[in-house]
ZATI-266583 format. One record per residue (C-alpha): residue number from 0; residue in one letter; x, y, z. Coordinates in pm, 1 decimal. Example, Ala and Ser with C-alpha at 12.3 -4.5 7.8 and 13.67 -1.06 7.14 Angstrom:
2
node pos:0 | code:A | x:1230.0 | y:-450.0 | z:780.0
node pos:1 | code:S | x:1367.0 | y:-106.0 | z:714.0
***
This chain:
66
node pos:0 | code:M | x:1573.2 | y:747.8 | z:6137.1
node pos:1 | code:I | x:1260.1 | y:774.3 | z:5941.7
node pos:2 | code:L | x:1128.4 | y:467.9 | z:5771.8
node pos:3 | code:I | x:906.3 | y:532.7 | z:5410.9
node pos:4 | code:T | x:780.6 | y:228.6 | z:5291.3
node pos:5 | code:G | x:657.0 | y:164.4 | z:4958.7
node pos:6 | code:A | x:913.8 | y:392.9 | z:4854.3
node pos:7 | code:T | x:871.8 | y:329.5 | z:4474.8
node pos:8 | code:G | x:488.5 | y:438.8 | z:4460.1
node pos:9 | code:T | x:357.1 | y:746.5 | z:4380.3
node pos:10 | code:V | x:322.4 | y:899.1 | z:4743.7
node pos:11 | code:G | x:631.4 | y:743.7 | z:4917.3
node pos:12 | code:S | x:874.3 | y:841.8 | z:4620.4
node pos:13 | code:E | x:701.1 | y:1203.1 | z:4697.3
node pos:14 | code:V | x:763.8 | y:1186.4 | z:5041.3
node pos:15 | code:I | x:1140.3 | y:1075.9 | z:4949.7
node pos:16 | code:T | x:1159.8 | y:1419.8 | z:4760.3
node pos:17 | code:A | x:975.7 | y:1661.0 | z:5029.9
node pos:18 | code:L | x:1220.5 | y:1470.1 | z:5336.7
node pos:19 | code:L | x:1540.5 | y:1433.0 | z:5143.5
node pos:20 | code:P | x:1609.4 | y:1833.8 | z:5202.0
node pos:21 | code:T | x:1585.0 | y:1798.6 | z:5589.6
node pos:22 | code:Q | x:1618.0 | y:1445.4 | z:5631.1
node pos:23 | code:A | x:1890.2 | y:1306.4 | z:5411.7
node pos:24 | code:G | x:2101.9 | y:1031.2 | z:5603.1
node pos:25 | code:H | x:1793.0 | y:999.3 | z:5878.6
node pos:26 | code:M | x:1613.5 | y:797.7 | z:5589.8
node pos:27 | code:R | x:1516.3 | y:404.6 | z:5510.3
node pos:28 | code:V | x:1364.0 | y:307.0 | z:5220.4
node pos:29 | code:L | x:1167.4 | y:-32.3 | z:5228.1
node pos:30 | code:T | x:1127.2 | y:-155.2 | z:4862.5
node pos:31 | code:R | x:1048.6 | y:-509.0 | z:4736.9
node pos:32 | code:N | x:1297.3 | y:-439.8 | z:4392.9
node pos:33 | code:P | x:1667.3 | y:-517.2 | z:4463.2
node pos:34 | code:G | x:1682.7 | y:-292.8 | z:4162.5
node pos:35 | code:A | x:1545.6 | y:-30.6 | z:4267.8
node pos:36 | code:V | x:1750.9 | y:374.9 | z:4268.6
node pos:37 | code:F | x:1733.5 | y:615.6 | z:4517.4
node pos:38 | code:P | x:1877.5 | y:921.5 | z:4546.2
node pos:39 | code:D | x:2215.4 | y:1011.8 | z:4800.9
node pos:40 | code:G | x:2084.2 | y:1051.8 | z:5093.3
node pos:41 | code:A | x:1804.9 | y:753.2 | z:5137.0
node pos:42 | code:Q | x:1939.7 | y:427.2 | z:5283.8
node pos:43 | code:K | x:1773.4 | y:182.6 | z:5064.9
node pos:44 | code:V | x:1640.1 | y:-173.5 | z:5225.5
node pos:45 | code:V | x:1480.3 | y:-447.4 | z:5058.5
node pos:46 | code:A | x:1249.0 | y:-663.3 | z:5283.3
node pos:47 | code:D | x:843.2 | y:-738.8 | z:5229.3
node pos:48 | code:L | x:621.3 | y:-616.2 | z:5527.2
node pos:49 | code:G | x:463.6 | y:-987.0 | z:5510.9
node pos:50 | code:D | x:769.9 | y:-1234.6 | z:5444.5
node pos:51 | code:S | x:1045.2 | y:-1047.8 | z:5634.3
node pos:52 | code:D | x:1245.2 | y:-1064.4 | z:5972.3
node pos:53 | code:L | x:1176.6 | y:-686.2 | z:6002.2
node pos:54 | code:A | x:1386.6 | y:-612.8 | z:6355.6
node pos:55 | code:P | x:1734.7 | y:-501.2 | z:6128.2
node pos:56 | code:V | x:1492.6 | y:-249.3 | z:5940.6
node pos:57 | code:L | x:1325.4 | y:-112.2 | z:6255.8
node pos:58 | code:D | x:1633.3 | y:-64.6 | z:6422.0
node pos:59 | code:G | x:1687.4 | y:259.7 | z:6502.8
node pos:60 | code:V | x:1390.6 | y:414.4 | z:6342.8
node pos:61 | code:H | x:1150.0 | y:655.8 | z:6582.8
node pos:62 | code:A | x:955.6 | y:711.3 | z:6304.1
node pos:63 | code:V | x:726.3 | y:538.9 | z:5997.7
node pos:64 | code:F | x:556.9 | y:647.5 | z:5697.7
node pos:65 | code:L | x:356.6 | y:392.2 | z:5580.1
***
């Protein structure tokens, strides 16, 4: 599982687009916006890096794009 932070930003959204063809179903995308919409194959997690318990977010993650 790959965790992508800043998933709604300029760079994060491009990382999702680039990885989707080969990593669909193996991407977890982190956003603070509960209304954010991501493509199928990306698992959305709503959390804040500064305020949240990140243990559940990081469970099963082997790579992180910050």
